[in-house]
PQR file with spaces between the fields and no chain letter, atoms N, CA, C, O and H, PARSE charges and radii, in Angstrom:
ATOM       1  N    MET     1     125.865   98.501   90.750 -0.4000 1.5000
ATOM       2  CA   MET     1     124.829   99.499   90.781 -0.0000 2.0000
ATOM       3  C    MET     1     123.645   99.059   89.913  0.5500 1.7000
ATOM       4  O    MET     1     122.489   99.171   90.322 -0.5500 1.4000
ATOM       5  N    LYS     2     123.945   98.562   88.724 -0.4000 1.5000
ATOM       6  CA   LYS     2     122.875   98.116   87.831 -0.0000 2.0000
ATOM       7  C    LYS     2     122.131   96.923   88.423  0.5500 1.7000
ATOM       8  O    LYS     2     120.914   96.802   88.280 -0.5500 1.4000
ATOM       9  H    LYS     2     124.884   98.471   88.392  0.4000 1.0000
ATOM      10  N    ALA     3     122.877   96.046   89.089 -0.4000 1.5000
ATOM      11  CA   ALA     3     122.247   94.867   89.681 -0.0000 2.0000
ATOM      12  C    ALA     3     121.262   95.264   90.777  0.5500 1.7000
ATOM      13  O    ALA     3     120.194   94.665   90.897 -0.5500 1.4000
ATOM      14  H    ALA     3     123.865   96.145   89.205  0.4000 1.0000
ATOM      15  N    LEU     4     121.612   96.262   91.571 -0.4000 1.5000
ATOM      16  CA   LEU     4     120.713   96.731   92.626 -0.0000 2.0000
ATOM      17  C    LEU     4     119.431   97.299   92.039  0.5500 1.7000
ATOM      18  O    LEU     4     118.345   97.044   92.558 -0.5500 1.4000
ATOM      19  H    LEU     4     122.480   96.749   91.474  0.4000 1.0000
ATOM      20  N    ILE     5     119.546   98.062   90.970 -0.4000 1.5000
ATOM      21  CA   ILE     5     118.375   98.640   90.325 -0.0000 2.0000
ATOM      22  C    ILE     5     117.490   97.540   89.748  0.5500 1.7000
ATOM      23  O    ILE     5     116.266   97.600   89.862 -0.5500 1.4000
ATOM      24  H    ILE     5     120.428   98.270   90.548  0.4000 1.0000
ATOM      25  N    VAL     6     118.108   96.536   89.132 -0.4000 1.5000
ATOM      26  CA   VAL     6     117.336   95.420   88.562 -0.0000 2.0000
ATOM      27  C    VAL     6     116.636   94.630   89.667  0.5500 1.7000
ATOM      28  O    VAL     6     115.486   94.224   89.499 -0.5500 1.4000
ATOM      29  H    VAL     6     119.102   96.487   89.040  0.4000 1.0000
ATOM      30  N    VAL     7     117.312   94.408   90.786 -0.4000 1.5000
ATOM      31  CA   VAL     7     116.706   93.666   91.893 -0.0000 2.0000
ATOM      32  C    VAL     7     115.500   94.420   92.445  0.5500 1.7000
ATOM      33  O    VAL     7     114.471   93.811   92.737 -0.5500 1.4000
ATOM      34  H    VAL     7     118.246   94.737   90.922  0.4000 1.0000
ATOM      35  N    VAL     8     115.619   95.730   92.589 -0.4000 1.5000
ATOM      36  CA   VAL     8     114.489   96.512   93.101 -0.0000 2.0000
ATOM      37  C    VAL     8     113.337   96.516   92.094  0.5500 1.7000
ATOM      38  O    VAL     8     112.175   96.444   92.494 -0.5500 1.4000
ATOM      39  H    VAL     8     116.455   96.225   92.351  0.4000 1.0000
ATOM      40  N    LEU     9     113.637   96.599   90.805 -0.4000 1.5000
ATOM      41  CA   LEU     9     112.578   96.537   89.793 -0.0000 2.0000
ATOM      42  C    LEU     9     111.859   95.192   89.827  0.5500 1.7000
ATOM      43  O    LEU     9     110.637   95.136   89.682 -0.5500 1.4000
ATOM      44  H    LEU     9     114.581   96.657   90.480  0.4000 1.0000
ATOM      45  N    ILE    10     112.612   94.107   90.018 -0.4000 1.5000
ATOM      46  CA   ILE    10     112.001   92.777   90.132 -0.0000 2.0000
ATOM      47  C    ILE    10     111.135   92.698   91.377  0.5500 1.7000
ATOM      48  O    ILE    10     110.062   92.096   91.351 -0.5500 1.4000
ATOM      49  H    ILE    10     113.604   94.153   90.136  0.4000 1.0000
ATOM      50  N    ALA    11     111.599   93.308   92.482 -0.4000 1.5000
ATOM      51  CA   ALA    11     110.801   93.322   93.711 -0.0000 2.0000
ATOM      52  C    ALA    11     109.508   94.106   93.508  0.5500 1.7000
ATOM      53  O    ALA    11     108.462   93.718   94.029 -0.5500 1.4000
ATOM      54  H    ALA    11     112.471   93.797   92.503  0.4000 1.0000
ATOM      55  N    ILE    12     109.567   95.197   92.762 -0.4000 1.5000
ATOM      56  CA   ILE    12     108.366   95.995   92.488 -0.0000 2.0000
ATOM      57  C    ILE    12     107.355   95.168   91.697  0.5500 1.7000
ATOM      58  O    ILE    12     106.161   95.186   91.998 -0.5500 1.4000
ATOM      59  H    ILE    12     110.417   95.513   92.339  0.4000 1.0000
ATOM      60  N    VAL    13     107.831   94.452   90.697 -0.4000 1.5000
ATOM      61  CA   VAL    13     106.930   93.608   89.896 -0.0000 2.0000
ATOM      62  C    VAL    13     106.372   92.466   90.735  0.5500 1.7000
ATOM      63  O    VAL    13     105.208   92.098   90.579 -0.5500 1.4000
ATOM      64  H    VAL    13     108.800   94.438   90.453  0.4000 1.0000
ATOM      65  N    ALA    14     107.192   91.895   91.630 -0.4000 1.5000
ATOM      66  CA   ALA    14     106.726   90.800   92.482 -0.0000 2.0000
ATOM      67  C    ALA    14     105.639   91.270   93.445  0.5500 1.7000
ATOM      68  O    ALA    14     104.654   90.564   93.660 -0.5500 1.4000
ATOM      69  H    ALA    14     108.138   92.194   91.757  0.4000 1.0000
ATOM      70  N    VAL    15     105.812   92.451   94.023 -0.4000 1.5000
ATOM      71  CA   VAL    15     104.796   92.985   94.935 -0.0000 2.0000
ATOM      72  C    VAL    15     103.512   93.301   94.174  0.5500 1.7000
ATOM      73  O    VAL    15     102.413   93.081   94.685 -0.5500 1.4000
ATOM      74  H    VAL    15     106.612   93.024   93.848  0.4000 1.0000
ATOM      75  N    LEU    16     103.649   93.815   92.959 -0.4000 1.5000
ATOM      76  CA   LEU    16     102.469   94.089   92.137 -0.0000 2.0000
ATOM      77  C    LEU    16     101.740   92.791   91.790  0.5500 1.7000
ATOM      78  O    LEU    16     100.510   92.749   91.809 -0.5500 1.4000
ATOM      79  H    LEU    16     104.541   93.994   92.544  0.4000 1.0000
ATOM      80  N    ALA    17     102.486   91.735   91.474 -0.4000 1.5000
ATOM      81  CA   ALA    17     101.875   90.433   91.197 -0.0000 2.0000
ATOM      82  C    ALA    17     101.202   89.872   92.447  0.5500 1.7000
ATOM      83  O    ALA    17     100.141   89.254   92.363 -0.5500 1.4000
ATOM      84  H    ALA    17     103.485   91.769   91.458  0.4000 1.0000
ATOM      85  N    SER    18     101.816   90.086   93.595 -0.4000 1.5000
ATOM      86  CA   SER    18     101.221   89.640   94.853 -0.0000 2.0000
ATOM      87  C    SER    18      99.884   90.335   95.099  0.5500 1.7000
ATOM      88  O    SER    18      98.919   89.695   95.515 -0.5500 1.4000
ATOM      89  H    SER    18     102.678   90.587   93.664  0.4000 1.0000
ATOM      90  N    ALA    19      99.825   91.632   94.847 -0.4000 1.5000
ATOM      91  CA   ALA    19      98.561   92.363   95.012 -0.0000 2.0000
ATOM      92  C    ALA    19      97.516   91.855   94.023  0.5500 1.7000
ATOM      93  O    ALA    19      96.337   91.765   94.363 -0.5500 1.4000
ATOM      94  H    ALA    19     100.610   92.152   94.509  0.4000 1.0000
ATOM      95  N    GLY    20      97.934   91.526   92.812 -0.4000 1.5000
ATOM      96  CA   GLY    20      97.006   90.981   91.828 -0.0000 2.0000
ATOM      97  C    GLY    20      96.459   89.631   92.240  0.5500 1.7000
ATOM      98  O    GLY    20      95.276   89.352   92.047 -0.5500 1.4000
ATOM      99  H    GLY    20      98.892   91.599   92.536  0.4000 1.0000
ATOM     100  N    MET    21      97.312   88.791   92.809 -0.4000 1.5000
ATOM     101  CA   MET    21      96.849   87.480   93.264 -0.0000 2.0000
ATOM     102  C    MET    21      95.861   87.619   94.416  0.5500 1.7000
ATOM     103  O    MET    21      94.870   86.892   94.484 -0.5500 1.4000
ATOM     104  H    MET    21      98.273   89.019   92.966  0.4000 1.0000
ATOM     105  N    VAL    22      96.134   88.555   95.318 -0.4000 1.5000
ATOM     106  CA   VAL    22      95.205   88.777   96.433 -0.0000 2.0000
ATOM     107  C    VAL    22      93.867   89.255   95.904  0.5500 1.7000
ATOM     108  O    VAL    22      92.818   88.867   96.420 -0.5500 1.4000
ATOM     109  H    VAL    22      96.939   89.146   95.262  0.4000 1.0000
ATOM     110  N    MET    23      93.894   90.099   94.872 -0.4000 1.5000
ATOM     111  CA   MET    23      92.660   90.635   94.314 -0.0000 2.0000
ATOM     112  C    MET    23      91.836   89.535   93.638  0.5500 1.7000
ATOM     113  O    MET    23      90.607   89.557   93.700 -0.5500 1.4000
ATOM     114  H    MET    23      94.745   90.414   94.453  0.4000 1.0000
ATOM     115  N    LEU    24      92.499   88.584   93.000 -0.4000 1.5000
ATOM     116  CA   LEU    24      91.788   87.553   92.250 -0.0000 2.0000
ATOM     117  C    LEU    24      91.291   86.397   93.111  0.5500 1.7000
ATOM     118  O    LEU    24      90.363   85.692   92.715 -0.5500 1.4000
ATOM     119  H    LEU    24      93.498   88.566   92.950  0.4000 1.0000
ATOM     120  N    ARG    25      91.886   86.192   94.269 -0.4000 1.5000
ATOM     121  CA   ARG    25      91.464   85.081   95.127 -0.0000 2.0000
ATOM     122  C    ARG    25      90.170   85.405   95.857  0.5500 1.7000
ATOM     123  O    ARG    25      89.886   86.553   96.196 -0.5500 1.4000
ATOM     124  H    ARG    25      92.640   86.765   94.590  0.4000 1.0000
ATOM     125  N    LYS    26      89.400   84.353   96.085 -0.4000 1.5000
ATOM     126  CA   LYS    26      88.192   84.511   96.886 -0.0000 2.0000
ATOM     127  C    LYS    26      88.597   84.438   98.362  0.5500 1.7000
ATOM     128  O    LYS    26      89.438   83.618   98.732 -0.5500 1.4000
ATOM     129  H    LYS    26      89.631   83.420   95.810  0.4000 1.0000
ATOM     130  N    PRO    27      88.006   85.288   99.204 -0.5600 1.5000
ATOM     131  CA   PRO    27      88.369   85.237  100.626  0.2800 2.0000
ATOM     132  C    PRO    27      87.834   83.968  101.279  0.5500 1.7000
ATOM     133  O    PRO    27      86.652   83.648  101.152 -0.5500 1.4000
ATOM     134  N    ARG    28      88.694   83.258  101.967 -0.4000 1.5000
ATOM     135  CA   ARG    28      88.280   82.026  102.654 -0.0000 2.0000
ATOM     136  C    ARG    28      87.833   82.318  104.077  0.5500 1.7000
ATOM     137  O    ARG    28      87.068   81.551  104.662 -0.5500 1.4000
ATOM     138  H    ARG    28      89.654   83.518  102.070  0.4000 1.0000
ATOM     139  N    ASP    29      88.304   83.410  104.627 -0.4000 1.5000
ATOM     140  CA   ASP    29      87.903   83.764  105.979 -0.0000 2.0000
ATOM     141  C    ASP    29      87.029   85.022  105.939  0.5500 1.7000
ATOM     142  O    ASP    29      86.720   85.551  104.872 -0.5500 1.4000
ATOM     143  H    ASP    29      88.926   84.033  104.152  0.4000 1.0000
ATOM     144  N    ALA    30      86.651   85.470  107.098 -0.4000 1.5000
ATOM     145  CA   ALA    30      85.781   86.637  107.163 -0.0000 2.0000
ATOM     146  C    ALA    30      86.535   87.935  106.901  0.5500 1.7000
ATOM     147  O    ALA    30      85.923   88.963  106.609 -0.5500 1.4000
ATOM     148  H    ALA    30      86.902   85.040  107.965  0.4000 1.0000
ATOM     149  N    ARG    31      87.853   87.894  107.002 -0.4000 1.5000
ATOM     150  CA   ARG    31      88.666   89.095  106.813 -0.0000 2.0000
ATOM     151  C    ARG    31      88.747   89.431  105.326  0.5500 1.7000
ATOM     152  O    ARG    31      89.107   88.569  104.524 -0.5500 1.4000
ATOM     153  H    ARG    31      88.351   87.060  107.238  0.4000 1.0000
ATOM     154  N    PRO    32      88.426   90.644  104.947 -0.5600 1.5000
ATOM     155  CA   PRO    32      88.498   91.000  103.520  0.2800 2.0000
ATOM     156  C    PRO    32      89.941   91.122  103.047  0.5500 1.7000
ATOM     157  O    PRO    32      90.853   91.357  103.840 -0.5500 1.4000
ATOM     158  N    ASN    33      90.129   90.959  101.738 -0.4000 1.5000
ATOM     159  CA   ASN    33      91.457   91.035  101.157 -0.0000 2.0000
ATOM     160  C    ASN    33      91.909   92.474  100.910  0.5500 1.7000
ATOM     161  O    ASN    33      93.031   92.706  100.459 -0.5500 1.4000
ATOM     162  H    ASN    33      89.388   90.769  101.094  0.4000 1.0000
ATOM     163  N    ASP    34      91.035   93.440  101.204 -0.4000 1.5000
ATOM     164  CA   ASP    34      91.380   94.828  100.948 -0.0000 2.0000
ATOM     165  C    ASP    34      92.628   95.254  101.703  0.5500 1.7000
ATOM     166  O    ASP    34      93.456   95.988  101.164 -0.5500 1.4000
ATOM     167  H    ASP    34      90.123   93.252  101.569  0.4000 1.0000
ATOM     168  N    THR    35      92.772   94.805  102.938 -0.4000 1.5000
ATOM     169  CA   THR    35      93.916   95.194  103.752 -0.0000 2.0000
ATOM     170  C    THR    35      95.207   94.631  103.169  0.5500 1.7000
ATOM     171  O    THR    35      96.206   95.344  103.074 -0.5500 1.4000
ATOM     172  H    THR    35      92.099   94.209  103.376  0.4000 1.0000
ATOM     173  N    ARG    36      95.196   93.375  102.783 -0.4000 1.5000
ATOM     174  CA   ARG    36      96.406   92.760  102.227 -0.0000 2.0000
ATOM     175  C    ARG    36      96.781   93.389  100.888  0.5500 1.7000
ATOM     176  O    ARG    36      97.960   93.618  100.616 -0.5500 1.4000
ATOM     177  H    ARG    36      94.385   92.795  102.860  0.4000 1.0000
ATOM     178  N    MET    37      95.794   93.664  100.063 -0.4000 1.5000
ATOM     179  CA   MET    37      96.068   94.263   98.766 -0.0000 2.0000
ATOM     180  C    MET    37      96.567   95.697   98.935  0.5500 1.7000
ATOM     181  O    MET    37      97.487   96.118   98.235 -0.5500 1.4000
ATOM     182  H    MET    37      94.837   93.477  100.284  0.4000 1.0000
ATOM     183  N    ALA    38      95.974   96.439   99.849 -0.4000 1.5000
ATOM     184  CA   ALA    38      96.416   97.812  100.091 -0.0000 2.0000
ATOM     185  C    ALA    38      97.839   97.833  100.633  0.5500 1.7000
ATOM     186  O    ALA    38      98.628   98.707  100.274 -0.5500 1.4000
ATOM     187  H    ALA    38      95.226   96.097  100.418  0.4000 1.0000
ATOM     188  N    ARG    39      98.168   96.885  101.486 -0.4000 1.5000
ATOM     189  CA   ARG    39      99.527   96.824  102.037 -0.0000 2.0000
ATOM     190  C    ARG    39     100.538   96.476  100.937  0.5500 1.7000
ATOM     191  O    ARG    39     101.635   97.034  100.905 -0.5500 1.4000
ATOM     192  H    ARG    39      97.527   96.175  101.778  0.4000 1.0000
ATOM     193  N    ALA    40     100.175   95.569  100.050 -0.4000 1.5000
ATOM     194  CA   ALA    40     101.078   95.213   98.952 -0.0000 2.0000
ATOM     195  C    ALA    40     101.278   96.390   98.007  0.5500 1.7000
ATOM     196  O    ALA    40     102.398   96.645   97.564 -0.5500 1.4000
ATOM     197  H    ALA    40      99.284   95.115  100.076  0.4000 1.0000
ATOM     198  N    LEU    41     100.207   97.105   97.697 -0.4000 1.5000
ATOM     199  CA   LEU    41     100.336   98.268   96.826 -0.0000 2.0000
ATOM     200  C    LEU    41     101.095   99.399   97.510  0.5500 1.7000
ATOM     201  O    LEU    41     101.792  100.167   96.846 -0.5500 1.4000
ATOM     202  H    LEU    41      99.297   96.898   98.057  0.4000 1.0000
ATOM     203  N    MET    42     100.966   99.509   98.839 -0.4000 1.5000
ATOM     204  CA   MET    42     101.742  100.488   99.587 -0.0000 2.0000
ATOM     205  C    MET    42     103.237  100.198   99.447  0.5500 1.7000
ATOM     206  O    MET    42     104.036  101.114   99.253 -0.5500 1.4000
ATOM     207  H    MET    42     100.400   98.885   99.378  0.4000 1.0000
ATOM     208  N    TRP    43     103.608   98.923   99.547 -0.4000 1.5000
ATOM     209  CA   TRP    43     105.018   98.554   99.403 -0.0000 2.0000
ATOM     210  C    TRP    43     105.519   98.819   97.989  0.5500 1.7000
ATOM     211  O    TRP    43     106.682   99.176   97.802 -0.5500 1.4000
ATOM     212  H    TRP    43     102.958   98.179   99.704  0.4000 1.0000
ATOM     213  N    ARG    44     104.656   98.649   96.995 -0.4000 1.5000
ATOM     214  CA   ARG    44     105.053   98.944   95.625 -0.0000 2.0000
ATOM     215  C    ARG    44     105.349  100.421   95.453  0.5500 1.7000
ATOM     216  O    ARG    44     106.331  100.791   94.809 -0.5500 1.4000
ATOM     217  H    ARG    44     103.711   98.359   97.147  0.4000 1.0000
ATOM     218  N    VAL    45     104.517  101.253   96.016 -0.4000 1.5000
ATOM     219  CA   VAL    45     104.739  102.698   95.917 -0.0000 2.0000
ATOM     220  C    VAL    45     106.001  103.093   96.674  0.5500 1.7000
ATOM     221  O    VAL    45     106.782  103.909   96.184 -0.5500 1.4000
ATOM     222  H    VAL    45     103.719  100.952   96.539  0.4000 1.0000
ATOM     223  N    ILE    46     106.213  102.527   97.857 -0.4000 1.5000
ATOM     224  CA   ILE    46     107.412  102.834   98.638 -0.0000 2.0000
ATOM     225  C    ILE    46     108.666  102.420   97.877  0.5500 1.7000
ATOM     226  O    ILE    46     109.631  103.183   97.812 -0.5500 1.4000
ATOM     227  H    ILE    46     105.579  101.864   98.254  0.4000 1.0000
ATOM     228  N    LEU    47     108.661  101.223   97.302 -0.4000 1.5000
ATOM     229  CA   LEU    47     109.824  100.770   96.540 -0.0000 2.0000
ATOM     230  C    LEU    47     110.067  101.630   95.305  0.5500 1.7000
ATOM     231  O    LEU    47     111.214  101.925   94.967 -0.5500 1.4000
ATOM     232  H    LEU    47     107.878  100.603   97.355  0.4000 1.0000
ATOM     233  N    SER    48     109.004  102.030   94.637 -0.4000 1.5000
ATOM     234  CA   SER    48     109.144  102.860   93.434 -0.0000 2.0000
ATOM     235  C    SER    48     109.726  104.230   93.772  0.5500 1.7000
ATOM     236  O    SER    48     110.642  104.702   93.099 -0.5500 1.4000
ATOM     237  H    SER    48     108.073  101.791   94.911  0.4000 1.0000
ATOM     238  N    ILE    49     109.195  104.867   94.811 -0.4000 1.5000
ATOM     239  CA   ILE    49     109.716  106.173   95.217 -0.0000 2.0000
ATOM     240  C    ILE    49     111.148  106.047   95.716  0.5500 1.7000
ATOM     241  O    ILE    49     111.988  106.896   95.420 -0.5500 1.4000
ATOM     242  H    ILE    49     108.451  104.483   95.358  0.4000 1.0000
ATOM     243  N    GLY    50     111.429  104.991   96.472 -0.4000 1.5000
ATOM     244  CA   GLY    50     112.793  104.770   96.960 -0.0000 2.0000
ATOM     245  C    GLY    50     113.783  104.566   95.818  0.5500 1.7000
ATOM     246  O    GLY    50     114.900  105.081   95.861 -0.5500 1.4000
ATOM     247  H    GLY    50     110.746  104.301   96.712  0.4000 1.0000
ATOM     248  N    LEU    51     113.377  103.819   94.804 -0.4000 1.5000
ATOM     249  CA   LEU    51     114.250  103.604   93.649 -0.0000 2.0000
ATOM     250  C    LEU    51     114.489  104.907   92.909  0.5500 1.7000
ATOM     251  O    LEU    51     115.616  105.181   92.497 -0.5500 1.4000
ATOM     252  H    LEU    51     112.469  103.400   94.769  0.4000 1.0000
ATOM     253  N    PHE    52     113.457  105.715   92.732 -0.4000 1.5000
ATOM     254  CA   PHE    52     113.598  106.996   92.052 -0.0000 2.0000
ATOM     255  C    PHE    52     114.547  107.912   92.816  0.5500 1.7000
ATOM     256  O    PHE    52     115.422  108.537   92.217 -0.5500 1.4000
ATOM     257  H    PHE    52     112.541  105.493   93.066  0.4000 1.0000
ATOM     258  N    VAL    53     114.381  107.995   94.127 -0.4000 1.5000
ATOM     259  CA   VAL    53     115.266  108.833   94.955 -0.0000 2.0000
ATOM     260  C    VAL    53     116.691  108.301   94.908  0.5500 1.7000
ATOM     261  O    VAL    53     117.638  109.085   94.839 -0.5500 1.4000
ATOM     262  H    VAL    53     113.671  107.487   94.614  0.4000 1.0000
ATOM     263  N    PHE    54     116.860  106.976   94.945 -0.4000 1.5000
ATOM     264  CA   PHE    54     118.195  106.393   94.886 -0.0000 2.0000
ATOM     265  C    PHE    54     118.887  106.707   93.562  0.5500 1.7000
ATOM     266  O    PHE    54     120.077  107.019   93.546 -0.5500 1.4000
ATOM     267  H    PHE    54     116.091  106.340   95.002  0.4000 1.0000
ATOM     268  N    ILE    55     118.158  106.629   92.460 -0.4000 1.5000
ATOM     269  CA   ILE    55     118.747  106.942   91.152 -0.0000 2.0000
ATOM     270  C    ILE    55     119.137  108.414   91.084  0.5500 1.7000
ATOM     271  O    ILE    55     120.206  108.743   90.572 -0.5500 1.4000
ATOM     272  H    ILE    55     117.190  106.377   92.473  0.4000 1.0000
ATOM     273  N    LEU    56     118.289  109.302   91.591 -0.4000 1.5000
ATOM     274  CA   LEU    56     118.645  110.720   91.613 -0.0000 2.0000
ATOM     275  C    LEU    56     119.870  110.983   92.493  0.5500 1.7000
ATOM     276  O    LEU    56     120.745  111.765   92.122 -0.5500 1.4000
ATOM     277  H    LEU    56     117.420  109.035   92.008  0.4000 1.0000
ATOM     278  N    LEU    57     119.930  110.343   93.637 -0.4000 1.5000
ATOM     279  CA   LEU    57     121.070  110.502   94.536 -0.0000 2.0000
ATOM     280  C    LEU    57     122.351  109.951   93.912  0.5500 1.7000
ATOM     281  O    LEU    57     123.405  110.582   93.990 -0.5500 1.4000
ATOM     282  H    LEU    57     119.219  109.707   93.938  0.4000 1.0000
ATOM     283  N    ALA    58     122.257  108.777   93.293 -0.4000 1.5000
ATOM     284  CA   ALA    58     123.427  108.178   92.648 -0.0000 2.0000
ATOM     285  C    ALA    58     123.923  109.048   91.499  0.5500 1.7000
ATOM     286  O    ALA    58     125.130  109.166   91.287 -0.5500 1.4000
ATOM     287  H    ALA    58     121.401  108.264   93.229  0.4000 1.0000
ATOM     288  N    TRP    59     123.007  109.656   90.761 -0.4000 1.5000
ATOM     289  CA   TRP    59     123.398  110.549   89.657 -0.0000 2.0000
ATOM     290  C    TRP    59     124.067  111.804   90.191  0.5500 1.7000
ATOM     291  O    TRP    59     125.079  112.247   89.648 -0.5500 1.4000
ATOM     292  H    TRP    59     122.027  109.561   90.933  0.4000 1.0000
ATOM     293  N    SER    60     123.507  112.386   91.260 -0.4000 1.5000
ATOM     294  CA   SER    60     124.078  113.618   91.802 -0.0000 2.0000
ATOM     295  C    SER    60     125.431  113.377   92.461  0.5500 1.7000
ATOM     296  O    SER    60     126.266  114.281   92.482 -0.5500 1.4000
ATOM     297  H    SER    60     122.685  112.026   91.702  0.4000 1.0000
ATOM     298  N    LEU    61     125.668  112.191   92.997 -0.4000 1.5000
ATOM     299  CA   LEU    61     126.955  111.868   93.612 -0.0000 2.0000
ATOM     300  C    LEU    61     127.979  111.361   92.599  0.5500 1.7000
ATOM     301  O    LEU    61     129.147  111.171   92.940 -0.5500 1.4000
ATOM     302  H    LEU    61     124.990  111.456   92.980  0.4000 1.0000
ATOM     303  N    GLY    62     127.553  111.144   91.370 -0.4000 1.5000
ATOM     304  CA   GLY    62     128.470  110.701   90.337 -0.0000 2.0000
ATOM     305  C    GLY    62     128.677  109.203   90.267  0.5500 1.7000
ATOM     306  O    GLY    62     129.588  108.732   89.586 -0.5500 1.4000
ATOM     307  H    GLY    62     126.605  111.299   91.093  0.4000 1.0000
ATOM     308  N    TRP    63     127.838  108.444   90.965 -0.4000 1.5000
ATOM     309  CA   TRP    63     127.966  106.989   90.930 -0.0000 2.0000
ATOM     310  C    TRP    63     127.524  106.433   89.592  0.5500 1.7000
ATOM     311  O    TRP    63     128.064  105.428   89.129 -0.5500 1.4000
ATOM     312  H    TRP    63     127.098  108.826   91.518  0.4000 1.0000
ATOM     313  N    ILE    64     126.555  107.069   88.969 -0.4000 1.5000
ATOM     314  CA   ILE    64     126.106  106.660   87.640 -0.0000 2.0000
ATOM     315  C    ILE    64     126.195  107.872   86.728  0.5500 1.7000
ATOM     316  O    ILE    64     126.080  109.011   87.179 -0.5500 1.4000
ATOM     317  H    ILE    64     126.117  107.885   89.345  0.4000 1.0000
ATOM     318  N    GLN    65     126.399  107.618   85.453 -0.4000 1.5000
ATOM     319  CA   GLN    65     126.519  108.680   84.463 -0.0000 2.0000
ATOM     320  C    GLN    65     125.465  108.463   83.378  0.5500 1.7000
ATOM     321  O    GLN    65     125.137  107.326   83.040 -0.5500 1.4000
ATOM     322  H    GLN    65     126.492  106.692   85.087  0.4000 1.0000
ATOM     323  N    PRO    66     124.942  109.553   82.842 -0.5600 1.5000
ATOM     324  CA   PRO    66     124.021  109.388   81.718  0.2800 2.0000
ATOM     325  C    PRO    66     124.766  108.889   80.489  0.5500 1.7000
ATOM     326  O    PRO    66     125.966  109.121   80.343 -0.5500 1.4000
ATOM     327  N    SER    67     124.057  108.213   79.621 -0.4000 1.5000
ATOM     328  CA   SER    67     124.690  107.688   78.427 -0.0000 2.0000
ATOM     329  C    SER    67     124.997  108.826   77.462  0.5500 1.7000
ATOM     330  O    SER    67     124.451  109.921   77.590 -0.5500 1.4000
ATOM     331  H    SER    67     123.082  108.024   79.740  0.4000 1.0000
ATOM     332  N    ALA    68     125.872  108.563   76.496 -0.4000 1.5000
ATOM     333  CA   ALA    68     126.295  109.576   75.554 -0.0000 2.0000
ATOM     334  C    ALA    68     125.487  109.511   74.261  0.5500 1.7000
ATOM     335  O    ALA    68     126.004  109.831   73.191 -0.5500 1.4000
ATOM     336  H    ALA    68     126.316  107.672   76.392  0.4000 1.0000
ATOM     337  N    LEU    69     124.229  109.101   74.350 -0.4000 1.5000
ATOM     338  CA   LEU    69     123.399  109.025   73.156 -0.0000 2.0000
ATOM     339  C    LEU    69     122.991  110.436   72.741  0.5500 1.7000
ATOM     340  O    LEU    69     122.672  111.266   73.592 -0.5500 1.4000
ATOM     341  H    LEU    69     123.809  108.841   75.219  0.4000 1.0000
ATOM     342  N    PRO    70     122.999  110.706   71.460 -0.5600 1.5000
ATOM     343  CA   PRO    70     122.576  112.043   71.006  0.2800 2.0000
ATOM     344  C    PRO    70     121.083  112.238   71.198  0.5500 1.7000
ATOM     345  O    PRO    70     120.294  111.309   71.026 -0.5500 1.4000
ATOM     346  N    LEU    71     120.704  113.462   71.560 -0.4000 1.5000
ATOM     347  CA   LEU    71     119.284  113.747   71.776 -0.0000 2.0000
ATOM     348  C    LEU    71     118.530  113.907   70.474  0.5500 1.7000
ATOM     349  O    LEU    71     117.347  113.574   70.402 -0.5500 1.4000
ATOM     350  H    LEU    71     121.345  114.217   71.700  0.4000 1.0000
ATOM     351  N    SER    72     119.195  114.412   69.439 -0.4000 1.5000
ATOM     352  CA   SER    72     118.549  114.553   68.142 -0.0000 2.0000
ATOM     353  C    SER    72     119.582  114.329   67.055  0.5500 1.7000
ATOM     354  O    SER    72     120.786  114.344   67.310 -0.5500 1.4000
ATOM     355  H    SER    72     120.156  114.682   69.498  0.4000 1.0000
ATOM     356  N    ARG    73     119.100  114.122   65.851 -0.4000 1.5000
ATOM     357  CA   ARG    73     120.017  113.882   64.737 -0.0000 2.0000
ATOM     358  C    ARG    73     120.320  115.128   64.005  0.5500 1.7000
ATOM     359  O    ARG    73     121.078  115.105   63.036 -0.5500 1.4000
ATOM     360  H    ARG    73     118.121  114.110   65.644  0.4000 1.0000
């Protein structure tokens, strides 16, 4: 379960880096980079929302448990 969460977090960072690279590159063709950057950022948002929903679902089904750390001293 932890490995899946880490893999999705790495994918989110990779997509964000991809959007950053598209933003920094100069366009070589007539097509603007806005479409590619918007698509990469769209995938980042989709992955982030999907990860959040998956964590909530896993918690409600009992697949993951909250830690036993005290909230206050």
